[in-house]
N, C-alpha and C positions, 0 to 999 in steps of 0.2 A: 805783467797784466794778465788777469784771468780772461780766457776766451769766453765770449758771451754766446749763450744759446737761450732763446726765448720759447718757453713751453706755453702753449695755449690749450687748456683743458676744454672739452666740449666744443672742439673746433669745427664740428659739423653743424653746430647750432647757429641760430641767427646772431646771438651775441658773441660767442666765441669766434665764429667765422669772420665777423666784422673786425674783431681785434686782430686776428691772424693776418687779414689782408692789409690792415694799416701797418703792422710791423714789417710785413714783406715789402710794402711800398717804400718804407723808410730804409730798405736795404739790410734789414736785420735777419739773422739766421733764425728760422722759426720751425719748431716741431709741434705738430698738432696731434692731440690725443682724442679719439672718438671711438664709439662702439662700432661704427661702420667702417672706419678707416678712411672715410672721405674727409679730405682737408682741402683748403684753397690751394690752387696751383702754385708750386714753388716751395711749399712747406714739406718738411719731412713728416711722414705719417707713422704713427704708432697706434695700433688697434687694441682696444681693450675696454673693460668696464671698470668703473670706479670701485666696485665691490671686490675686484681682484687685486690683492695687495701686490703681487708680483708684477702684474701688468702696469700698475701705477708706478712702482719702483723703477721699472724699465723706462717708462716715459720720462721720469725725472732724472735719470742717470746723466751726469754731465751738464745739467741745466743750471744756468746762473740766475735767470729771471722767469717768473711764472705768473700767468694770468689765469685766475681761477673763477669760473662761473659754474655753479652746480646745475645739473639737469633739473627740470621741473618735477622734482620728486620731493614730497613733503612729509613722508613717513619718518618720524624722528629716529627710529631704530636704523633705517636704511641710511639716512643722512649721516648718522653717527659713524657708520662704517666707512662711507665715502671720506669723511673728514679725517678719521683716524689714519686711513691709508695715505691720504694726501700729506698729513702731518709727518708721518714716519718717512715717507719717500723724500719730502722736501728737506727734512733734517739730514737724512743720509746723503743727499746730494750737496748739502751746504749752500742752498739757494741764498743769493744775496738780496733779492727783492721779490716780494710776492704781492700782487694786487688782487684783492678779493672783491668781486662784484656781488653785492647782496641782491641785485636785481630789483630792489625796492628801497625807498627811504624807510628806515627802521624807527618805529616809535621808541620813546624811552621806556624801559622796563618791559616785563613780560605782558603779553596781550591775550594769549590764547589763540592767536592767529598763527597757524603753523608756518605759513610762508615767511612770517617775520621771525618767529621764535627759533626755528631751526637754523636760520642764517645767523642770528645773533649768537647762538650756541656754537656754531661753526667758527666764527671769528674768535670767540673766546678760547676755544680749544687751540687754535693755531697760535694765538698770542701767548697763551700760558706755556706753550712749548718753547717759547723764545724765538719764534720765527719773525722775520722782518716784514710785517704785514702793513699795507696801506689799504684801508677799507673804502671802497667806492660805492656810494649810495645814489643811484639814479632815481628820479621821481617816476615819470610815466613815459613810456616809449612812444614817439610819434609813429613808428613803424607798426604799432598795434593796429592803427587805422587801416592798414593795407589788408587786414584779415577780411575774408569774404563777407562776413556778417556786418562789417562796418563799411568797407569800400563799395560793396554792391549797392546799397541804398544811396550812398553819396553820388556814385556815378549815374545811377538810373533815375533817381528822384530828387537829387539835390538836397538830401537829408543826411546830416552827420549825426548819427545816433550813437551815443557812447554812455557807459554806465557811471558818469560823474555829473554832478549838478552843473547846469548851464552857466551859473555865475561864479563857479569856483576857479580862481586863478591857479594854473598848473605850470610847473617848470618842465614842459614837454621837452624831450631830448631824443634825437635820432640815434640810431645804432652807429652810424658813421661818427657822430660826435662822442658817443660812449667810447669808441675805439680810440679817438684822438685823446680823450682824457686818460684812458688806460695806458697808452703809449707814453704820454707825458709823465704819468705817475711812476711808471716802471723805470724810466731812465734817470730819475732823481735819486740822489743818495741820502736825502735828509727827511724822508717822509715816513720812516718807521713809526708806527703807532698812530698815524694820522687817520682821521675820519673825514671824508670829503663828500659833501652833498653836491651831486652833479646836476647841471641844468643850465639853461641860457640865463642871460641877465634879466630878462623880463618874463614873468609868468603871464600866461594868456588863458582867458576863459574859453570854454568850449564854444560859446556863442560867437566870440570874436574870431576864433579859429575857423568856424564854418563860414562866417561872413567874408573871410579872406578869399574864398573860392566861390562866392555867390550862392552859398547854400544856407540852409537854416539848421539850427541845432535842436536835437531832441534827446531828452534824457531817456536812456535805454534802461528798462527795468533790470536790476542786477540778476534777478532770478531767471529772466529770459536769456540774458547774456550767459549765465552759468549753464543753461540747458544747451545753448548753441555750442559753447566751448566743450562741453562734455562729449559731444559727438566726435570731437577730434582728439582730445587728451584723456578721456575717461572721466568718470564722475568725481573721483577723489581729487585729482588735480584741479578740475574745474571748480570744485567747492573751495579749495584752498585759495585759488586766484580770486574768486568772487568775494571771499571774505576780506581781501585787501581793499577792494573797492568800497565795500560797506564801511570799513574802518576809515578810509580816506574821507568819505562823505561826512563823517562825524569828527574827524581830526584834520580840519582843513589846512592847518599850518604845515602839515606833513609834506605837502607837495609845493610849498611856496618857493619862490626864487631865492637863491643864496649865492651871491657873487663871489664869495671867498675863494672857491676852487678855481674860478675863472682867472683871478689875479695870480693865485699861487702857481698854477700850471700854465698860464699864458695860452689858454685855449679859448677860442671864440666860436661857440656853436652857431649853426645856422638858425636864424630866428624861426620859431615854429610856423608863423604865417607863411614865410617864404618857402619853407620846406614843403608844406602842404600844397601851395600854389604851383610848385614845380613838378608835382606828381601828375602824370598824364591822365590817370583815372579820376583825379579830383578836379580837373579844370572844368569850369562851367562856361 
């Protein structure tokens, strides 16, 4: 039997960190790769940048399973370098299972939205190389609401302001549940080539989500959201993220509930209303 080692890329990030903690809690050997070297306690740390082919190769050495979430970088040329290095390192290591988190539901076909198109191209590159890839497509993260520009008005004024229409049903997903899906997908032997839309059984509107904590919902102007985000991430990343919200508002089915992954992976996410109600900063 081949010894298992689980590599988590971007392990210092919110998504990768959640995955690493879930795998560690399951008693699995975890190696975390990050630019800072910071990884959850109990994980082996490898420091490096995805643009450094040798660092990525060192991270993958001896790895059997890999969780891949790319940084919030959407320059196609840079992402191409990331993915080429991941592809070459994963092939050299003979990785048995690779879970690629697109961090968004991806529309069918090219859209001109770089947050979508760069991730679709990344998956295509990995698949064409013959790697055993399962593609994980979350809808919208509940944890986004914890950002100051959302959580502040909710806690202070009882207003959940978010850049999606109030009546749009969304398959909101917490990062902990993303990690549960990733864990379940990685330990399966029969998901090579699968595309899984992640989310709870029920999609919930923003208005219903706000009502669960005694708040009211307010549509946040996407341009205002982009401006606030740019102060943290820079204008290029903020523009790429904002473009996804504009697209979702026009393609409402993109974030709908899809129970197929729940049954396939036997994961039962926390209902969105319950998740929000459990957050101390959201209680009214």
